[in-house]
N, C-alpha and C positions, 0 to 999 in steps of 0.2 A: 489612531488606527493606521496600521502599516499598509502601504500600497504594494509591498513586495509580493510578487507572485511566487507560488510554489512551483518549483521546477519539476516537471514530470520525469520520473526515473525510467529510463529505457529498459525494455525487457532484456533479460540475459541473452547473449548470443549463443545459439545452439552450436555445439561442437560438431564439425563435419568431417567426413573422411570419404575416400574414393571407393566406389565399387565398380568392378569391370562389367561392361554391358554384355559381353559374351557369357559371363557366368550367370548374370541375371536371366538371360534367355534360356540357359541350360536348366536353371531351377524352375522356370515357368513351364518347361516341357516335361521334366522328369519327376517333379514332386507329385506323389500320389501313392496309392496302394495297389499293388498287383497281386491279386489273391492266388494266381496260378504259379507264382514264383516262390521259391524258398525264402524264408525270412531268417536273418542272422539270429534273431531272438529265439527261434525254434530249432536251430541247427544243433547237432551234437557237438561236443567240445573237441573238435578236430578241424584241420585245415579243409576248407571247402574245395570241392572239385575244381581243378584249374580251368576247365572249360567255361565255367560261369563268368570268368573275368572278361570275356569278350562280348558278353550280351549286354544290350542296353537295359538298365535297371531303373526301377522307381526308387526314390528316396523319400524319407519322411520330411515334413515341413521343418521340424526342429533340427534335422540333420543339415538342411539347407541354411537355416539361420546360424547354426554353429559354423558352417563354412564361411558365411559373411563375417562373423566375429573373428575367425582366423585371419581373414583378409585384412580386417581393420587392425588387428594386433600386429600382423606382419609388417604393415606400413610404419608402425611405431617402433619396431625392433631395430637395434643398431646395425645388425649385419644382414646378410641375405637369407638368413634362416630365423624362424621364430622358435625360441626355446621356452617350453612350458614346464615349469618346475613345481607347479601347484595344480594338480588335476582337480582337486576339490573346488578350487575357486572357479575353474572353468565349468564344472558341473553345476555350481550354484547359479551361474549366469543363465544356463539353459533350463535349470530347474529339475534335474534328475540325478540319478546315482552315478558314481564313478564308472561302474560297469557299463551302464547305458552310454555314457560319454565315449568310452572306448569303442563301443559298437558303432556309434555315429562316426567316429574317426575312421574306422574300418570301411564304412560305406563311402566316405569321401576319398579314400586312398587305395582301397582294395579292388575297385572295379573301374571300368571305363564308361564314359558317358558321352553323349553327343555334344560337341563343342563347335559352335559356328564362329567364324572369324572373317575379317576382310584382309585380303592379301595386299602387299605394297603396290602391286600393279593394278589395283582396283578390283581384282577378281574375288571370288568367294571360296572360303575353305570350310569343308565339312569333314570332321574327323571324330573318332572315338578315342578319348584320352582320359588318363587319370587327372582328376581335378587338383589333387595335392600329392606330394610325396611326404609320407609321414613315417618316422622311425620311433619305436619305443625303446628306451635305454634303461638298463638295470644296473644295480650295484653289485659288489663282489659277492655278497651272501647269496644272491639269486644265481650268480654265475656258478658258485660251488654246487648248488642244488641241481642246476642244469647239467653240469658235468657228470653228475651221478645218475643222469637219465630220469630225473623226477619231473621234468617239465611237460605240461600239456598245453598245446598251442591252439589258439582260436584266431581264425582269419582266413586269408587267401594266400596265393603264391606271391602276391605283390606286397602284402604287409600282414603281420600277425603279432599278437601279443601272448604272453604267458599267463595262463589262467591262475588267479588267486595269488599273484606275486606283486609286491609293491613296485611301482614304476619310479625310477629316479628322475627322469625327465623325458619329454616328448619333443622331437625335432620336426618342424613343419616348414615346408617350402611349397608355395603355389606353383601350378603349371606355368611354363614359360609364356604361353599365350596370355595367361591371366596377368603375369608380371608386365608384359608388353602393353596390355590394355591399360594398366594403371599408369603407365608412362605416356599414354596418349596414342599409342600405336594401334593398328587393327581397328576394332570397333570402338576403342576408346573407353571412357568411363563417365560416371555421373557422381556428383557430390551427394552424399546421403547423411542425414543426421544420425548421430550416435544412438540417440534414444529410440530411433525407429526399430533397431534390432530387437529390443525388448518388447516394444508395442506390437510388432507383427506376430509374436508368439500367440497372441489372443485371436488371430484371424482363423477362419475356417480354411481348409485346404485349398479350395478353389479360389477363395479371395486372395490367399497368399500367392497363388499362381498368377492371378491377374495383376496383383501388385508388382510382382517381379517382372512380368511382361511389359506393363506400362512404363515402369521405371527404366527399362532398357531402350525406350524410344522417346520421341519428342513429347512435350506436354499436351499438344493437341494432335489427336490421332484419329484416323479412319481406317477401317480394315474390314474386308469381306468376311462373312461368317465362316465360310469353309477354311479360310486362312487362319482365323483366330482359333478354331478347333485344332488345327494343325500345330500352331505355336504353343498351345496349352496342353498338347499331348492328349486331346480328348477325342480324336477321330474314332478310335475303337469303342469308346464309351458311347459315342453317337450311334454307332452301328447296333450296339446292344440295347440301349435305352431309348433311342429315337431323339430327333432334334428338339421337339417341344420340351421334353424333360430337361435336356442339357441347357436349352435357352433359359428355362426357369431358374436353374441353378446359377447360371452366369448373371442373370438379372439380380438375384438375391445377393450374390457376391459383390456386385457393383454397388448395391445399396449399402452393404457392409463397409465398403471402402469410402462411401460418401460420409457415413457416420464417423468413420475414423478420421476424416479430414483430408484424405488423399485425393479422392475423385471429387471434382467440382460439379461436373455435369456429364450425363451420358444419355445416348439415344440408340434405339435399334429400329431400323426401317428398311424394308425391302432387302433383307439379307446383308445390310451394312451396319456395322457398329461404329459409333463415334463416341469418344470420351476425352475429357480434359482433366489433367491432374494439377494439383496446386503445388506450391513450393514449400509446403509445411514439412515434408520429409525428404523430398527429392529436389535438389537445386540444379536443375538442368541449365545449360548455358543460355537457353532462350529466356529462362527466368532471370538470370543474371543481367542480360541485356536490358530487360525491362526495369 
């Protein structure tokens, strides 16, 4: 009888990439549905009024996840721009049509959003900025039809695409503040598992907002209720629905993150939220020290 012990096979190492903390905070605040604002899905096939580009807007959860995927791919690209030459492959990642993916790209690049950052002197920067600069490129056949005046544009003054025309490639470059954060400047970044970008697609909207907010901070956090409402962009919702209803939604979302394996524990007492997240999806430097 052999005394040789069976060697345990270590689990596969999860692939990690960086996500900027400032962008995580932006998603935590802006993801949601704003019923009193126009939706790109219901707009006529024409360029949107330029005045809309300066308003803070809500974006969908999948748009934010697509933005995270663009950041991940940009880091793996050889130059300072990400070239997408297969739109269908990107659409499969997010699970929708090519048209919807183009609309998501418009949301990420055709409007400005609140972006918080830390200045080199230790001060705070609050600005409204494009999250990405995105260009749609077309081949010679589309150019000929365009020269004949046959093009119908969809988008904003910042970025637009031609309706029903095949795209040759898409050029993507993140905001400079995002790029600096990826290099450790400003608010810096956190390490995120690649598979988390797919898994978070199954979260409810408010759970995704909480996931994004917690990921932008240390693993052990305490925050006053009114501040959490502000960081999650829920202040107006609290006015309309009342604190008890919003508290119930947050409690349900936290349990959702517990079941996902992100949140380890959470409490709410006397207007103060406390929560701790694991290293299953977010590898904060505090986790790495441990």
